[in-house]
C-alpha positions as CSV (number, residue, x, y, z in Angstrom):
1,P,-1.7,17.1,-19.2
2,V,-3.6,16.1,-22.1
3,H,-6.6,18.4,-22.4
4,A,-3.8,21.3,-21.9
5,K,-2.0,20.6,-24.3
6,M,-5.0,20.1,-26.9
7,Q,-5.6,23.4,-26.4
8,G,-2.3,24.9,-26.2
9,R,-1.3,25.4,-23.2
10,V,1.9,24.4,-20.4
11,P,0.0,21.9,-18.3
12,E,0.8,23.3,-14.8
13,G,2.7,21.6,-11.9
14,M,5.3,19.3,-13.8
15,D,8.3,20.5,-15.5
16,E,9.0,20.4,-18.9
17,S,10.2,17.5,-19.7
18,T,7.4,15.9,-17.4
19,A,5.2,17.6,-19.6
20,A,6.7,15.9,-22.7
21,L,5.6,12.0,-21.9
22,F,2.1,13.1,-22.2
23,P,0.5,13.2,-25.9
24,D,-1.4,16.5,-27.2
25,E,-4.2,13.2,-28.1
26,F,-7.0,11.3,-27.4
27,E,-8.3,7.8,-28.9
28,E,-11.1,5.5,-28.9
29,S,-10.6,1.8,-26.2
30,E,-13.2,-0.8,-26.3
31,F,-13.3,1.7,-22.2
32,G,-13.6,4.5,-23.8
33,L,-11.1,7.6,-24.6
34,V,-7.3,7.6,-23.4
35,P,-4.3,9.3,-24.2
36,R,-2.7,8.2,-27.4
37,G,-0.6,5.1,-27.1
38,W,-1.9,4.1,-23.3
39,R,-5.0,1.5,-23.4
40,H,-7.3,-0.5,-21.0
41,S,-5.7,-3.3,-19.2
42,T,-6.2,-5.6,-16.5
43,V,-4.8,-6.0,-12.8
44,N,-4.1,-9.9,-14.3
45,E,-1.5,-8.0,-17.9
46,S,-0.5,-4.5,-15.5
47,F,0.1,-6.7,-11.9
48,I,1.2,-9.4,-10.4
49,L,-1.0,-10.8,-7.4
50,T,-1.3,-12.6,-4.7
51,M,-4.3,-13.9,-1.9
52,G,-3.4,-14.8,1.6
53,Q,-3.6,-17.9,2.6
54,S,-3.9,-18.4,6.8
55,P,-2.1,-20.7,7.8
56,P,-3.0,-23.2,10.5
57,G,-3.4,-21.6,13.9
58,D,-0.9,-23.2,16.1
59,T,1.2,-21.2,14.0
60,Y,0.4,-17.7,15.6
61,N,1.9,-16.1,18.2
62,Q,2.4,-12.6,19.6
63,T,6.5,-12.5,20.5
64,S,7.6,-12.0,17.5
65,D,8.2,-14.8,16.6
66,G,8.3,-14.9,12.3
67,L,7.1,-12.5,10.0
68,P,3.9,-9.8,10.9
69,F,0.9,-11.6,10.1
70,Y,-2.1,-9.2,8.4
71,Q,-5.7,-11.2,8.5
72,G,-7.7,-8.5,7.7
73,R,-8.3,-4.5,7.4
74,T,-8.6,-5.0,11.1
75,D,-4.8,-4.7,11.0
76,F,-4.9,-1.4,8.5
77,G,-3.6,1.9,9.8
78,F,-3.4,5.2,7.7
79,R,-0.9,3.7,5.7
80,F,0.5,0.6,7.0
81,P,-0.7,-2.1,9.4
82,T,0.2,-2.9,12.7
83,Q,1.8,-5.6,14.5
84,R,-0.5,-7.8,15.7
85,I,0.3,-11.2,15.6
86,F,3.4,-13.2,13.8
87,C,3.5,-16.0,12.2
88,N,6.3,-18.8,12.0
89,A,5.0,-20.6,9.6
90,P,3.8,-18.4,6.3
91,T,2.6,-19.5,3.6
92,R,1.2,-16.4,2.0
93,I,4.0,-13.4,2.3
94,A,4.4,-10.3,0.6
95,E,7.7,-8.1,0.3
96,I,8.5,-4.5,2.0
97,G,6.8,-2.3,-0.4
98,D,4.2,-4.6,-1.9
99,T,0.6,-3.1,-1.4
100,L,-1.9,-4.3,0.8
101,V,-5.7,-5.0,-0.2
102,S,-8.5,-5.9,2.4
103,V,-10.5,-8.3,0.5
104,R,-12.8,-9.3,2.4
105,A,-15.3,-6.9,4.9
106,P,-15.3,-4.4,4.1
107,V,-13.2,-4.4,-0.4
108,G,-10.6,-2.1,-1.3
109,D,-9.1,-1.1,2.2
110,V,-5.1,-0.1,0.7
111,N,-2.4,0.4,2.5
112,M,1.6,-0.9,2.1
113,A,3.6,-3.7,3.3
114,I,6.5,-1.6,5.3
115,E,7.8,-5.0,5.6
116,K,8.2,-8.5,4.8
117,C,4.7,-10.1,6.8
118,C,2.6,-12.6,6.2
119,I,-1.1,-12.6,4.3
120,G,-3.7,-14.2,5.7
121,R,-7.2,-14.8,3.5
122,G,-9.0,-11.9,3.7
123,V,-5.7,-9.2,2.3
124,A,-3.9,-9.1,-0.9
125,S,-0.6,-8.2,-1.8
126,V,0.0,-6.9,-4.8
127,R,3.3,-5.0,-6.8
128,H,4.6,-4.5,-10.5
129,P,6.1,-6.5,-12.6
130,D,9.2,-3.7,-12.6
131,G,9.3,-2.8,-9.8
132,Y,6.9,1.0,-9.1
133,R,5.9,0.8,-5.4
134,G,3.9,4.4,-5.4
135,F,2.2,3.4,-8.7
136,T,0.8,0.0,-7.8
137,F,-0.4,1.5,-4.4
138,Y,-2.2,4.8,-6.1
139,A,-2.8,2.7,-8.9
140,M,-5.0,0.5,-6.2
141,R,-7.0,3.5,-4.4
142,G,-8.2,4.0,-7.4
143,L,-9.9,0.9,-7.5
144,G,-12.2,2.1,-4.9
145,D,-15.9,2.7,-6.7
146,K,-15.1,-1.0,-8.4
147,F,-14.3,-2.5,-4.7
148,K,-17.3,-0.9,-3.1
149,N,-19.0,-2.6,-5.1
150,F,-17.8,-5.7,-4.1
151,D,-19.6,-4.8,-0.2
152,S,-23.0,-4.5,-2.2
153,E,-24.2,-7.9,-3.8
154,G,-26.7,-9.0,-1.0
155,T,-24.3,-10.9,1.0
156,I,-23.6,-10.6,4.2
157,F,-19.9,-10.6,4.1
158,G,-18.5,-8.2,0.7
159,S,-15.0,-10.4,-0.3
160,I,-13.8,-10.2,-3.7
161,N,-11.4,-13.7,-5.1
162,K,-8.9,-14.0,-7.4
163,K,-10.8,-14.0,-10.4
164,D,-12.0,-10.9,-9.9
165,F,-10.1,-9.5,-9.1
166,Q,-7.4,-9.7,-12.0
167,S,-10.0,-8.5,-14.2
168,L,-10.9,-5.2,-12.5
169,N,-9.9,-3.0,-15.7
170,V,-6.9,-0.2,-14.6
171,I,-5.4,2.6,-17.6
172,S,-2.0,0.6,-18.6
173,A,0.3,3.8,-19.4
174,P,3.4,2.7,-21.4
175,P,7.2,2.8,-18.9
176,S,8.6,6.2,-19.3
177,V,5.5,7.9,-17.4
178,L,5.6,5.4,-15.0
179,A,8.9,5.3,-14.0
180,A,8.3,9.1,-13.7
181,Y,5.6,8.7,-12.0
182,D,7.5,6.9,-9.1
183,R,10.4,9.2,-9.5
184,I,8.4,12.2,-7.9
185,S,5.8,9.1,-5.3
186,D,9.1,7.8,-4.4
187,P,10.6,10.7,-1.6
188,I,7.1,11.8,-0.3
189,D,6.4,8.0,0.0
190,A,10.1,7.6,1.4
191,R,9.5,10.1,3.6
192,I,5.9,8.6,4.9
193,V,7.1,5.7,5.4
194,E,10.3,7.3,7.5
195,N,7.9,9.4,10.0
196,E,5.8,6.5,10.6
197,E,9.7,4.2,11.4
198,Q,10.2,7.1,13.8
199,V,6.0,7.1,15.7
200,R,6.6,3.3,16.4
201,T,10.2,4.0,17.9
202,L,8.4,6.6,20.4
203,A,5.8,4.6,21.2
204,T,7.9,1.6,22.2
205,L,9.8,3.9,24.6
206,R,7.0,5.1,26.2
207,D,5.6,1.9,26.7
208,T,8.2,0.7,28.2
209,L,9.5,3.9,30.5
210,L,5.6,5.5,30.9
211,P,5.2,1.6,33.5
212,R,9.0,3.3,35.2
213,L,8.0,6.9,35.8
214,I,5.8,6.2,37.6
215,S,6.3,3.5,39.4
216,G,9.8,5.9,40.5
217,Q,11.6,3.3,38.9
218,L,13.1,5.7,36.2
219,R,13.7,9.6,37.5
220,V,12.3,12.2,34.2
221,N,15.5,13.2,33.2
222,Q,16.7,10.0,33.3
223,A,14.2,9.2,30.5
224,E,14.4,12.5,28.3
225,S,17.9,11.3,27.5
226,L,16.8,8.3,26.7
227,V,14.2,9.2,24.5
228,S,16.2,11.7,22.8
229,L,18.6,8.5,21.8
230,G,15.4,6.5,20.5
231,S,14.7,9.4,18.2
232,E,18.3,10.2,16.6
233,A,18.1,6.3,16.0
């Protein structure tokens, strides 16, 4: 949008009020050109970072006792982690909507917390002080190349510590731009969450009904009714 306005063109893909949020020139900063009024910042300055910590092993379980516990990128999915293990004495917690980042081999995989959860030492949670979830998620994904540097330093297992994570450079835009960004991304992300919840419901129904169908305890028409009810729920 800034380039377009500098050339006297109308920025594409946005309405007039959104386009008005962008300046029509760049200015120099310590790390190169940025849109006028924007600046370079660090993860520490712009976000709240919580590094995970693994609780005692005897607090883990597979019986849904406590919070879902995510230990690292092994638990990560397309957008949300998969529940495998739970913890009834969590030490570090991520809230719904927090961005989850793998901090151990490989570094930099990004997911989002779909529920309140416990995070182990292979995961960090990131949130914006003003609650801009969408911006935080995509800002962390935008750091992919910088995260990769911590996987190629010659060590057997790549990792990034809190100090190095906090020092990563990010672009800091005005609050009006961040708010507009989340207004656009929130409905899309909400639909992704809705789809994920439907997939999980259907997967639970499948795992519950299939053994009963195979054993003859349940008829097909009965199963179809239950699936329909589950989808509506």
